[in-house]
N, C-alpha and C positions, 0 to 999 in steps of 0.2 A: 170037624172043621176047626180052623184056628180061631181061638177066641180073640177077637180083634183087640181086646184090651191087653192082651199079652204081647202083641207084636211090638217088638222093640222099636221099630221105626215108626210106629204110629204117632200121629200128631196129637198134641194135647191142646185143650182150650185154655185161653188166658183169662183168668178172672178179672184182672185189671183192665184188660182190653174191653171186656164186657161191661164193666162198671163205667169206664170212660165213655163208651159209646152210648150206653143207656142214658147217662146224664146229658150227653149232647142231643140225642133224639128227643128227649123230654124237656128240652129248653132249660137245662141246668136247674132242676128242682132245688128248692132251698137256697138258691144263690141270690144274694141281694144285689140287684143290678144298680150300679152307680149311674143311674140313668142320665143325670145331667152333669155329673162331675167328670167331664171329659172335654178335651179340647178338640175333638173330632180330628185327631191326627190322621187316622186312616183315610177319611174323606178328603182332607186337605192334601194328603199325599196323592190321592187319585185325581185330584183337580190340578195337579202339577204345581201346587203352591209351596210345598215343602219337600225336601229330598228325604229319602229313607235314611235312618241312622243305624249304625254309625258310619256307613259308607259315604253319605253325602251325595247320593245319585238321585235324580228326579225320575219319575215314572216314564216320561217321554224318552229319556235317554235309555232306560232299561228296554222299553218296547222297540226302540229303533236300533240301538247299538248292541244290545245283548242278545237279541233274537238271532238264533243260529250260532251263537258263540257258545258251543257246548262245553268247552273247558270252563268258561266263566260260570255258566249255569250249574255245572257240576260241583265246582270247588268253592263257590261263595256260599256261605251258610247263613247269611243275615237277610237276604232279600225276600226269602219265601214267606216270612211272617208278615211282611208288609204287603206283598202281592196278594196273599190269601189270609186276611185277618180273621180271627176267631174270637169268641167270647171267653177265651181262657188264655192264660199266660203261656207263652212258648219259651224257648231258650234265648231269644234275643230280647234282653230286657229293655232295649230301647223301643221295641215295638209295643204298641198299646192294644189292650183288649178292646174289641168292639163292644159298644153298649147298645141296648135296644133302640135308644134314641138315634144313635149314629146310623144304625141299620136302616131305620125309617128314612133318614135324610139321604143316605147313600142311594137307596132304591129310587129316590125321586130325582137324582142328579144324573142326567143323561150322559154327560161326558165321563163321569166316574164309571158308570155301567159299561159304556163303550170301551173304556180302557181295561176294565176288569175282564171283559170277554177277550180282548186282545192278549192279555196276560195269560188267560187260560189257553188260548190257541198256541201261544209261544211255548208254554210248558208241554202241551200235548205233542207239539212237533219235536221237542227235546226228547220225548219218550218214543217217538216214531209213529205218532198217531195224528190224524187230522180231523178237525171238526167239519162235517160236511153239510150241515143245515142248521136252521134256527131252532130246531127242536132238540138239539144236543146229540144227534146221531154222529158216530165217529167211524173212521175206517183207517186202514194202514196208510201211512204217509209214504212218499216216494222212497225215503231213506229208511224204511222200517227195518230192514234186515240188520243193518249196522246198529241202529238204535235199540232194537229189541235185544240184541246180543249184549249191549251195554246195560240195558235195564235188567236183564236176567242176572247180571253179575254185580250190580250196584244196589244192594238192598236198602241203602239209606234212602233211596228214591221212593221206596214203598211208603215211608213215613210221609214224604212230601205228597204222595198221591192221597193218602188219608186226609191230610190237611186241606188239600185242594177240594176234595169231595165235601168236607165239612163246610168250607167257606162258600162253596156253591150253594149249599143249603141255607146258609145264613143270609146271603145277599140276593135271594130271589130265584135261584136256578136249581132248586131241588130236582126238577124234572130232568136235568142234565146228568144226574148221577147214574141212573139205571143203564142208559145206553153205554156209558163208559165202563161200568163194572161188568156188564154182560160181555162187552168186547174183550176185556181183559181175561175173564173166565174162559171165553172161547179160545183165545190165543194160548192160554196156559194149559187148558185141559184137552182141547180138541186138536189144535194145531201143534201143540207142544213147542211153541216158539219161545215162551217165557215161563218154563215150568217152575222156576224158583219163586215166582210171585204167588203161586196158588194159595199158600198158607195165609199170606197177608190179605189176599183178596177175600178169602172166606172168613178170616177172623176179624178183619177191619173194614175193608171196602164195602162189603155187603151190608154190614151193620151201621154204616153211616146213613143208610136210607131209612127215612122216617115212615114210609108206608109199608106196613107189615105185609100186605099182599105182594108188593113188588119184591120184598126180601124173599118171600116164600118162592116166588117164581124163579128167582135167581138161584136159590138153594136147590130147587128141584132140578134145574138145568145142570148145576154143578154135580149133583149126586148122580145124575145119569151118566156123566162122563168121567167121573173121578175113578182113578185106579190106584191101588186095589180098592174095589168098592167097599170092602169091609172096614177100610180105614177112614171112611167118610163119617166124621163125628159131629157134623153140624146139623142141627135140626133134630127132630124126634128120632130116636134110634130105630133101626129096622132090623129084620132078621134076628141076628144073635141077641138083640136086646129086646125081648118081648116086654109087654106092658109091665110085668111084674118088676122088672129091674128099673123101669122108669119110675114106677111108683115108689120103689124102694127109697129113692132119694128125693122126696118132694122138696120143693123150694122151701126153705125155712131158715130161721136164724141158725148160723153155724154153731156147733158146740165145740168146746175146746177139743174134744176128742177128734172131731173132724179134721181139725188142722193138725192135731197132735201127731198122729201116726206119721204123716209125711210132712215134715216140717213145712209150714205154710209156704215157705219159699223153697223151692226145691233145692236150694243149695245150702244144706245145713252147714257146710263147712264155713261159710262166711260168718264172721262174727256178727256182721250186720244182721244176719238172719236171726240170730238169737234174739236180739233186741226187737227186730221187726216182728218176730213171731209173737212176742208178747204183746207188742203194741198192735200186731196184726190181728190178734184174736178179737180184741174189742172192736178194732176198726173193721175187721172182717164181718163181725156180727152186723154192724151197720151196713157195710157194703153188701153183705149177702142179702140183707133185706132188700136192698135195691135190686140186686141181681135176681132174687127170687121173684120180686115183683115184676121184673122185666120178663122173667121167664113166663110168668103167668100172662102178662099182657102181650108179649111179643113172642118171638119164637124162642124155643128153648134150645140152647146149645147142648149137645150131649157132651158131657165132659168125660172123656174116658181117660183112664190112667195111662193109656199107652204111652210109648215113649214119645216125648215131644221133641225128641232130640233134634234132628237136624232141621227141623222146621222152625223158621224164624219166629213164628208167633204161635203160641198155642192158644187155643181157645180155652183157656182154663176156666171155663164157666161152670158154674155148678148147676146149670140149669137142668139139663136132663140128666145130670150126673149119673151116668150109668156107673161111673166109677165112684168110688168113694173117695178117690184121691181128691182133695179139695181142689185144687186147680193147680196144675203145675203152672206156676206163674212164671215159669221159666221162659218167658218170652224172649226171643232173642232180640236184643236190642242193639241197634248199631249206634254207637256213640254219635256218629255223624248225623244220622237221621235225627237222633234225639235232639241234636243241637238245633236242628232247624225247626222242627215243629212239634216237638213233643209237648203234649199237654202235661199238666202235673201228673195225672194218673199214668200217662204213658211213661213219664219220666220215672215214676216209682218203679213201674214195671221194668223199665229199661234197666234201671240200676240193679234190680234184683235178678234180671235174667240176662245179663249181658253175656253169659257164656254161650248161649246157644249159638249155633253157628250161623245161621243166617238170618236171624230175624231181630230186627230191633223193634221196639215197641211199636213204632209207627210202621215199622217195616213189615216184613212179612208177617210172620205169624202172630205178632202180638196184637194184632188188631182187636178191637173190642168187638167181639161178636157177641155181644151180650145176649141177644136172645134169639135163638133160632126160631124161625116161624115153625 
């Protein structure tokens, strides 16, 4: 049989995606929260007290006039950070990161939560999806065919979905993530309506979910329907990768050699790679610690050296690393996506992996699937 790691079209895991999502799932370890040094901009925006910057538009206008205006929702790249705030800086520097104090206040503010859910529904409809109940279940919207076709071709929206999922988790709607991710996986893998999203769904969307059991359920579902099955690199390796190979690369601090052979960033041509490789090694050591820790605690992504090529995001995790290739961090990053919601780590990844064809860090493949269950 073909060794899946040899298949040129095989996806790869993105180390940076894994690192980014690990930090998110674990509430940003080692991050000092500026708990009180915040003017509660996100909450005030959602209370309709201030407009979002730089556009100067209030939330009520967005919810009433932008809803259904797909051109505006597609081409404006500054609203998404305000509608779905995170505890990390995105690319709209006018938007403020959430703080833990603001999150507590937001959850207690009924009008803010009401509008937040309306914003979620508005974006779901933009993607061709509708929220059908209060537990977060979703289904195809009436306009699903046209919107899925658009979603399949506009990969910067995958980064938006990652951001939306993260924001749901910060503002009290963690339980809404699984139904959406399961729906997307079903459409991508079973119905084949949005095939281009599968890499992002497996690299990023699944890994925004904090409950390991939920992640595992989703990965099992995806593995069952993924084709070709030998290219499924998320979660513990099966078949071709017996235990030996898994053990062969136990999580541990990376050694220079690990990154050496395949320049850390898969694009050795870039001069940026040279410097980033050097800086990467020390950084990688620290990051790998995180990733390996992740892999122990959560799921382990199998990082196979296969080609990560056309898939937007590779799970270049070193978790199960069947491959010794450190992670092709060649996540495909779409500049647009990045613009909207890339977190710093996604941005790094994005800049490194901008070549890939369809995946921007937030986008499809580069999601952080840091640890496969």
